[in-house]
C-alpha positions as CSV (number, residue, x, y, z in Angstrom):
1,M,11.0,-28.9,23.8
2,T,10.4,-26.1,21.3
3,T,7.8,-26.7,18.6
4,I,7.3,-24.9,15.4
5,T,3.9,-23.5,14.6
6,P,2.7,-25.3,11.5
7,S,1.8,-22.1,9.7
8,R,5.4,-20.9,10.0
9,R,7.1,-24.1,8.6
10,R,9.0,-23.3,5.5
11,S,8.5,-25.6,2.5
12,P,11.4,-26.4,0.2
13,W,8.9,-26.1,-2.7
14,L,8.8,-22.4,-2.0
15,F,12.4,-22.2,-3.2
16,F,11.2,-23.3,-6.7
17,V,8.4,-20.9,-6.6
18,G,10.8,-18.1,-5.9
19,A,13.2,-19.4,-8.6
20,V,10.4,-19.2,-11.2
21,V,9.5,-15.6,-10.3
22,M,13.2,-14.6,-10.3
23,L,13.9,-16.3,-13.7
24,A,10.9,-14.7,-15.3
25,G,12.0,-11.3,-14.2
26,L,15.6,-12.0,-15.1
27,L,14.9,-12.8,-18.7
28,F,12.8,-9.6,-19.1
29,G,15.4,-7.4,-17.3
30,Y,18.3,-8.9,-19.3
31,D,16.5,-8.3,-22.7
32,Q,15.6,-4.8,-21.7
33,G,19.1,-3.9,-20.7
34,V,21.1,-5.7,-23.4
35,I,19.5,-4.2,-26.4
36,G,21.2,-0.8,-25.8
37,G,24.6,-2.4,-26.1
38,A,23.6,-4.7,-29.0
39,L,22.2,-1.8,-31.1
40,H,25.7,-0.5,-32.0
41,G,26.7,-3.9,-33.5
42,I,23.3,-4.2,-35.2
43,E,23.7,-0.8,-36.8
44,D,27.2,-1.6,-38.0
45,T,26.0,-4.9,-39.5
46,F,22.7,-4.0,-41.1
47,H,22.9,-0.1,-41.4
48,P,19.2,0.3,-40.6
49,S,17.3,3.6,-40.9
50,T,16.4,5.5,-37.8
51,L,12.8,4.3,-38.0
52,V,14.0,0.6,-38.1
53,V,16.2,1.2,-35.1
54,E,13.2,2.7,-33.2
55,I,11.1,-0.4,-34.2
56,I,13.8,-2.8,-33.0
57,T,14.0,-1.0,-29.7
58,S,10.3,-0.4,-29.0
59,W,8.3,-3.2,-30.5
60,V,9.2,-5.6,-27.7
61,T,6.9,-3.4,-25.6
62,L,4.0,-3.8,-28.1
63,G,4.6,-7.6,-28.3
64,A,4.5,-7.6,-24.4
65,L,1.2,-5.7,-24.4
66,V,-0.4,-8.2,-26.7
67,G,1.2,-11.1,-24.7
68,A,-0.2,-9.8,-21.4
69,L,-3.7,-9.6,-22.8
70,V,-3.5,-13.0,-24.4
71,A,-2.2,-14.4,-21.1
72,G,-5.5,-13.4,-19.4
73,S,-7.3,-16.2,-21.2
74,M,-4.2,-18.4,-21.5
75,T,-3.8,-18.7,-17.7
76,E,-7.4,-19.6,-17.3
77,R,-7.5,-22.2,-20.0
78,L,-4.0,-23.8,-19.7
79,G,-3.2,-22.8,-16.2
80,R,-0.6,-20.7,-14.6
81,R,2.1,-23.4,-14.9
82,W,1.8,-24.1,-18.6
83,S,1.4,-20.4,-19.4
84,I,4.8,-19.8,-17.8
85,I,6.4,-22.7,-19.6
86,W,5.1,-21.6,-23.0
87,A,6.2,-18.0,-22.3
88,A,9.7,-19.3,-21.7
89,I,9.7,-21.4,-24.9
90,L,8.5,-18.4,-26.9
91,F,11.2,-16.2,-25.4
92,T,13.8,-18.8,-26.3
93,I,12.6,-19.0,-29.9
94,G,12.5,-15.2,-30.2
95,A,16.0,-14.8,-28.7
96,L,17.5,-17.3,-31.1
97,V,15.8,-15.6,-34.0
98,E,17.3,-12.3,-32.9
99,A,20.8,-13.7,-32.4
100,L,20.8,-15.5,-35.8
101,A,18.8,-12.9,-37.8
102,P,20.2,-12.4,-41.3
103,N,18.5,-9.0,-41.8
104,T,16.5,-6.4,-39.9
105,G,13.1,-7.9,-41.0
106,V,13.9,-11.2,-39.2
107,M,15.3,-9.2,-36.3
108,I,12.0,-7.4,-35.9
109,V,10.1,-10.7,-35.9
110,G,12.4,-12.0,-33.2
111,R,11.8,-8.9,-31.1
112,L,8.0,-9.3,-31.4
113,V,8.2,-12.9,-30.3
114,V,10.5,-12.1,-27.4
115,G,8.0,-9.3,-26.4
116,F,5.1,-11.7,-26.5
117,G,6.9,-14.2,-24.3
118,V,7.9,-11.4,-21.9
119,G,4.3,-10.2,-21.8
120,V,2.9,-13.6,-20.9
121,A,5.6,-14.2,-18.3
122,S,5.1,-10.7,-16.7
123,M,1.5,-11.6,-16.1
124,A,1.7,-15.3,-15.3
125,A,4.7,-15.5,-13.0
126,P,3.8,-12.9,-10.4
127,L,0.2,-14.2,-10.5
128,Y,1.5,-17.7,-9.8
129,A,3.6,-16.5,-6.9
130,A,0.7,-14.6,-5.4
131,E,-1.5,-17.7,-5.4
132,M,1.2,-20.1,-4.2
133,A,2.9,-18.1,-1.5
134,P,1.5,-18.0,2.1
135,A,-0.2,-14.6,3.0
136,R,2.6,-13.6,5.3
137,L,5.2,-14.0,2.5
138,R,3.2,-13.0,-0.6
139,G,4.5,-9.5,-0.9
140,R,8.1,-10.7,-0.7
141,F,7.6,-13.4,-3.3
142,V,5.9,-11.1,-5.8
143,S,8.4,-8.3,-5.2
144,M,11.1,-10.7,-6.2
145,Y,9.9,-10.3,-9.8
146,Q,11.0,-6.6,-9.8
147,L,14.2,-7.5,-8.1
148,A,15.0,-10.0,-10.8
149,I,14.3,-7.3,-13.5
150,T,16.8,-4.9,-11.9
151,F,19.3,-7.8,-11.5
152,G,18.8,-8.7,-15.2
153,I,19.4,-5.2,-16.3
154,L,22.6,-5.0,-14.2
155,I,23.9,-8.3,-15.7
156,A,23.1,-6.9,-19.2
157,D,25.0,-3.7,-18.5
158,I,28.1,-5.8,-17.4
159,V,27.8,-8.0,-20.5
160,D,27.5,-5.0,-22.7
161,Q,30.8,-3.6,-21.3
162,V,32.6,-6.9,-21.6
163,L,31.4,-7.7,-25.2
164,S,31.0,-4.2,-26.7
165,S,34.7,-3.9,-27.7
166,G,34.3,-6.9,-30.1
167,S,30.8,-5.9,-31.3
168,Q,29.6,-9.3,-30.4
169,W,26.0,-8.4,-30.5
170,R,24.7,-11.8,-31.5
171,L,26.3,-13.4,-28.4
172,M,24.8,-10.6,-26.3
173,L,21.3,-11.4,-27.5
174,G,21.8,-15.2,-27.6
175,L,22.8,-15.3,-23.9
176,S,19.3,-14.4,-23.0
177,V,18.2,-18.0,-23.8
178,L,19.9,-19.2,-20.6
179,P,17.3,-17.8,-18.1
180,S,14.4,-18.9,-20.3
181,I,15.7,-22.5,-20.4
182,L,16.3,-22.5,-16.7
183,L,12.8,-21.2,-16.2
184,V,11.3,-24.2,-18.1
185,L,13.5,-26.5,-15.9
186,A,12.4,-24.8,-12.7
187,M,8.7,-24.8,-13.6
188,F,8.4,-28.5,-14.6
189,P,8.5,-30.1,-11.1
190,L,6.0,-27.6,-9.7
191,P,2.3,-28.0,-9.6
192,D,-0.2,-25.4,-10.8
193,S,-1.8,-23.2,-8.2
194,A,-4.6,-24.5,-6.0
195,T,-6.9,-21.7,-7.3
196,W,-6.6,-22.9,-10.9
197,Y,-7.0,-26.5,-10.0
198,L,-10.2,-25.8,-8.1
199,K,-11.5,-23.7,-11.1
200,A,-10.7,-26.8,-13.3
201,G,-12.7,-29.1,-10.9
202,R,-9.5,-30.9,-9.6
203,R,-9.8,-30.6,-5.9
204,D,-7.3,-33.5,-5.1
205,D,-4.6,-31.8,-7.2
206,A,-5.4,-28.5,-5.5
207,A,-4.9,-30.2,-2.1
208,G,-1.6,-31.6,-3.2
209,A,-0.4,-28.2,-4.4
210,L,-1.3,-26.6,-1.1
211,R,0.4,-29.4,0.9
212,K,3.7,-28.8,-1.0
213,V,3.9,-25.1,-0.1
214,R,2.0,-25.0,3.2
215,P,3.1,-28.0,5.2
216,G,1.3,-28.6,8.4
217,E,-1.7,-26.4,7.6
218,D,-5.3,-27.5,7.3
219,V,-5.4,-27.5,3.6
220,Q,-9.1,-28.6,3.5
221,A,-10.1,-25.4,5.3
222,D,-7.9,-23.4,2.9
223,L,-9.5,-25.2,-0.1
224,D,-13.0,-24.4,1.2
225,G,-12.0,-20.7,1.5
226,I,-10.7,-20.6,-2.0
227,A,-13.7,-22.5,-3.4
228,A,-16.1,-20.0,-1.7
229,S,-14.2,-17.1,-3.2
230,L,-14.5,-18.6,-6.6
231,G,-18.3,-18.8,-6.4
232,E,-20.2,-19.7,-9.5
233,S,-18.6,-17.3,-11.9
234,Q,-17.4,-18.5,-15.2
235,A,-14.7,-15.8,-15.3
236,T,-15.6,-14.1,-18.5
237,W,-14.2,-10.8,-19.7
238,R,-17.6,-9.3,-19.0
239,E,-17.3,-10.4,-15.3
240,V,-14.0,-8.5,-15.0
241,F,-15.7,-5.2,-15.7
242,A,-18.7,-5.9,-13.5
243,A,-19.7,-3.1,-11.2
244,R,-19.0,-5.1,-8.0
245,W,-15.3,-5.4,-8.9
246,R,-14.9,-1.9,-10.3
247,A,-12.9,-0.8,-7.3
248,P,-10.0,-3.3,-7.6
249,L,-10.0,-2.9,-11.4
250,V,-9.5,0.9,-11.0
251,V,-6.8,0.4,-8.4
252,G,-4.9,-2.2,-10.5
253,I,-5.0,-0.2,-13.8
254,G,-4.3,3.1,-12.0
255,L,-1.2,1.8,-10.2
256,A,0.0,0.0,-13.4
257,V,-0.2,3.2,-15.4
258,F,1.1,5.6,-12.7
259,Q,4.2,3.3,-12.4
260,Q,5.2,4.4,-15.9
261,L,3.9,8.0,-15.9
262,T,6.0,9.0,-12.9
263,G,9.0,9.2,-15.2
264,V,11.4,6.3,-14.5
265,N,12.1,5.6,-18.1
266,A,12.6,9.3,-18.8
267,V,15.1,9.6,-16.0
268,I,17.1,6.6,-17.3
269,Y,16.8,8.0,-20.9
270,Y,18.5,11.2,-19.7
271,S,21.1,9.5,-17.7
272,D,23.9,10.2,-20.2
273,K,23.2,13.9,-20.1
274,I,23.1,13.8,-16.3
275,F,26.5,12.0,-16.2
276,A,28.0,14.4,-18.7
277,A,26.9,17.3,-16.5
278,A,28.5,15.6,-13.5
279,G,31.8,15.2,-15.3
280,F,31.6,11.8,-17.0
281,S,32.5,13.1,-20.4
282,T,33.3,9.9,-22.4
283,P,30.9,7.2,-23.5
284,A,32.9,4.6,-21.6
285,Q,32.7,6.7,-18.4
286,Q,29.0,7.1,-18.9
287,T,28.4,3.4,-19.4
288,A,30.4,2.6,-16.2
289,A,28.4,5.3,-14.3
290,T,25.1,3.8,-15.6
291,T,26.1,0.4,-14.3
292,W,26.9,1.6,-10.8
293,S,24.6,4.6,-10.2
294,I,21.5,3.0,-11.8
295,G,22.1,-0.7,-12.0
296,V,23.5,-1.3,-8.6
297,V,21.3,1.2,-6.8
298,N,18.3,-0.3,-8.5
299,V,19.1,-3.8,-7.2
300,V,20.2,-2.7,-3.7
301,A,17.1,-0.5,-3.1
302,T,14.8,-3.2,-4.3
303,F,16.0,-5.4,-1.4
304,I,14.4,-2.8,0.9
305,A,11.0,-3.7,-0.6
306,I,11.8,-7.4,-0.2
307,A,12.6,-6.9,3.4
308,F,9.8,-4.6,4.5
309,V,6.8,-5.1,2.1
310,D,5.4,-7.8,4.4
311,R,6.5,-6.0,7.6
312,L,5.5,-2.4,7.1
313,G,2.9,-2.9,4.4
314,R,2.3,-1.7,0.8
315,R,1.0,1.8,1.5
316,P,3.9,3.0,3.7
317,L,6.5,1.9,1.1
318,L,4.5,3.6,-1.7
319,F,4.1,6.8,0.3
320,A,7.8,7.0,1.2
321,G,8.9,6.2,-2.4
322,L,6.5,8.7,-4.0
323,I,7.7,11.5,-1.7
324,G,11.4,10.7,-2.5
325,M,10.6,10.5,-6.2
326,G,8.7,13.8,-6.3
327,L,11.3,15.8,-4.4
328,A,14.1,14.3,-6.6
329,L,12.2,15.2,-9.7
330,L,11.8,18.8,-8.6
331,V,15.5,19.1,-7.8
332,M,16.3,17.7,-11.2
333,A,13.9,20.1,-12.9
334,A,15.7,23.0,-11.1
335,C,19.1,21.7,-12.2
336,F,18.0,21.3,-15.8
337,R,16.6,24.9,-15.6
338,Y,20.0,26.2,-14.4
339,L,22.0,24.2,-17.0
340,E,19.7,25.4,-19.8
341,Q,20.7,29.0,-19.1
342,P,22.9,30.5,-21.9
343,T,26.6,30.9,-21.1
344,T,28.9,33.7,-22.3
345,A,30.3,33.1,-25.8
346,T,33.8,33.7,-24.5
347,A,33.6,30.9,-21.9
348,P,35.6,27.9,-23.0
349,P,33.9,24.5,-23.0
350,S,34.5,22.5,-19.8
351,H,34.2,18.8,-19.1
352,S,34.6,19.2,-15.4
353,P,31.7,18.6,-13.1
354,S,29.5,21.5,-12.3
355,D,27.7,22.0,-8.9
356,A,24.4,21.6,-10.7
357,G,25.6,18.5,-12.4
358,V,26.7,16.9,-9.2
359,I,23.3,17.8,-7.5
360,L,21.6,16.4,-10.6
361,L,23.4,13.1,-10.3
362,V,22.6,12.8,-6.6
363,A,18.9,13.6,-7.3
364,M,18.8,10.9,-10.0
365,V,20.2,8.3,-7.6
366,V,17.6,9.3,-5.0
367,F,14.9,9.0,-7.6
368,I,16.0,5.5,-8.8
369,A,16.4,4.3,-5.2
370,S,12.9,5.6,-4.2
371,F,11.3,4.0,-7.3
372,A,13.1,0.7,-6.7
373,F,11.7,0.2,-3.1
374,S,8.2,1.5,-3.9
375,L,6.5,1.7,-7.2
376,G,8.8,-0.8,-8.9
377,P,8.1,-3.9,-6.8
378,V,5.0,-2.9,-4.8
379,V,2.8,-2.2,-7.8
380,W,3.4,-5.8,-9.1
381,T,2.5,-7.1,-5.6
382,V,-0.7,-5.2,-5.4
383,I,-2.1,-5.9,-8.9
384,N,-1.5,-9.6,-8.3
385,E,-3.4,-9.8,-5.0
386,I,-6.4,-7.4,-5.2
387,Y,-8.5,-9.2,-7.8
388,P,-11.2,-11.8,-6.8
389,A,-10.3,-15.4,-7.5
390,A,-12.9,-15.8,-10.3
391,V,-11.5,-13.1,-12.4
392,R,-7.9,-12.8,-11.1
393,G,-6.2,-14.0,-14.3
394,R,-8.0,-11.6,-16.6
395,G,-7.8,-8.8,-14.1
396,V,-4.1,-9.1,-13.7
397,A,-3.8,-9.3,-17.5
398,I,-5.6,-6.0,-18.0
399,A,-3.5,-4.2,-15.4
400,T,-0.3,-5.7,-16.9
401,A,-1.3,-4.7,-20.4
402,A,-2.1,-1.2,-19.2
403,N,1.4,-1.0,-17.7
404,W,3.0,-2.0,-21.0
405,G,0.7,0.4,-22.9
406,A,1.8,3.3,-20.6
407,A,5.4,2.3,-21.0
408,W,5.1,2.4,-24.8
409,L,3.3,5.8,-24.7
410,V,6.1,7.4,-22.5
411,T,8.8,6.0,-24.8
412,R,6.9,7.1,-28.0
413,F,6.0,10.7,-26.9
414,F,8.6,11.6,-24.3
415,L,10.9,13.5,-26.8
416,T,7.9,15.2,-28.3
417,L,6.9,16.4,-24.8
418,V,10.4,17.7,-24.1
419,D,10.5,19.6,-27.5
420,A,7.1,21.2,-26.6
421,I,7.7,22.3,-23.0
422,G,11.4,21.8,-22.3
423,Q,13.4,19.5,-20.0
424,S,12.8,21.4,-16.8
425,A,9.0,21.6,-17.3
426,T,8.8,17.9,-18.3
427,F,10.4,16.8,-15.0
428,V,8.1,19.2,-13.0
429,L,5.2,17.4,-14.8
430,F,6.5,14.0,-13.7
431,A,6.7,15.4,-10.1
432,V,3.0,16.5,-10.4
433,V,2.2,12.9,-11.5
434,C,3.9,11.6,-8.4
435,A,1.7,13.9,-6.2
436,I,-1.4,12.6,-8.0
437,T,-0.3,9.0,-7.5
438,Y,0.2,9.7,-3.8
439,V,-3.4,11.0,-3.5
440,F,-4.6,8.0,-5.6
441,V,-2.9,5.5,-3.2
442,W,-4.2,7.4,-0.1
443,R,-7.8,7.4,-1.3
444,R,-8.1,4.2,-3.3
445,L,-5.7,1.5,-2.0
446,P,-6.5,-0.3,1.3
447,E,-3.6,-2.0,3.1
448,T,-3.4,-5.7,2.1
449,R,-0.4,-6.8,4.3
450,G,-1.0,-10.1,6.0
451,R,-4.4,-10.8,4.4
452,T,-5.1,-13.9,2.5
453,L,-6.3,-13.5,-1.1
454,E,-9.8,-14.6,0.1
455,Q,-9.8,-11.9,2.8
456,I,-8.8,-9.3,0.3
457,Q,-11.7,-10.3,-1.9
458,Q,-14.1,-10.0,1.0
459,M,-12.6,-6.7,1.9
460,W,-13.9,-5.2,-1.3
461,V,-17.4,-6.6,-0.6
462,D,-17.3,-5.2,2.9
463,R,-16.4,-1.7,1.7
464,D,-19.4,-1.6,-0.6
465,P,-22.0,-4.2,0.3
466,A,-24.4,-2.9,-2.3
467,Q,-22.2,-4.1,-5.1
468,A,-21.7,-7.6,-3.7
469,R,-24.8,-8.8,-5.5
């Protein structure tokens, strides 16, 4: 008679953990994707200035940055569970304010509230998954957050196409309350993580939480390991920056920033120009091309990370993705260089695809796919598993806020950079950043595949025993 090893038994509660992570990513991805289609209707309704349009578009990022930082203390005081619930509630309120806004001032307030909720959820949901999932599945569960973001963007693109003809921008924005409501419903039956319960002095609750997601395991031994990793620290902000945890802090912040500086938002920003060069001349054609060449590729390629992050490891996926991204960026730079060359004045304008345009489109797809199975999901996995238990909440908050800050900087100064050095040189610069990121991963990031969170914490001590004190 065949028996199942206890550590390999699957708990039905893990389904709810996965649902929480997916819904948290879905609400962010949908909001990120839908605003592009909704802006046309907002402009027709309110006739805002260019500055106001930029604020409506970008201030979600600033709200998310603040939300991520606040979540560092929020997850320690209220717990991971209630932080996620409050994030969903705030997002729901913000989405309703957006959808019902009578003017642009109220719209901006709604965008900030949505951003704050997204920031809290982007920090708390992956952290919750990292602490709840078994070590052998942790990468897969945390990577599901990025998968849900890409899926949310794809859904938003489809909604934009369906509703854009009627300029139903209020309905576009209002639909985003659905994943946030479902997130609250999915979170309520779940316990908090055992790590937080132990920090709160609730060992019995911690044991109950572990038994739900790790049936058949010796939960007392697991609890002893978590308790030992917590130590006597009071998890202050000062402790996060202590010398003994400087190595994981640098890795987390570095990866969070490099994820944005390697140019993914810039490539997406230039997608319409790339599609035009490839022969997609009308806005409708470009929108459809965006849905399939970016949206679908993003989702499908992220499944590669889900499948292999716990089999091959974090480093191999990052190395492969960075090589693909860097080469694609160099090809795109060469194509932009060619397309920027002046043409003869007598040559008639053409909307047919050029060879350079087709190559540019292929390179963009390669870049998106490479990002989607590497830096996109793997960075979120790493920053939620490398910090010691005592400071994990605040450490993840700092890395997440750094990610949002870098995203805002790229969005704010990208066009200024293009004006200063040109399109081709800008994409070469992004390729150089990919090379720097490769070296950073090679030198700084140890492999964490298959290790428990407590083993990862001990790994940092073993690498530099002098800083363990």
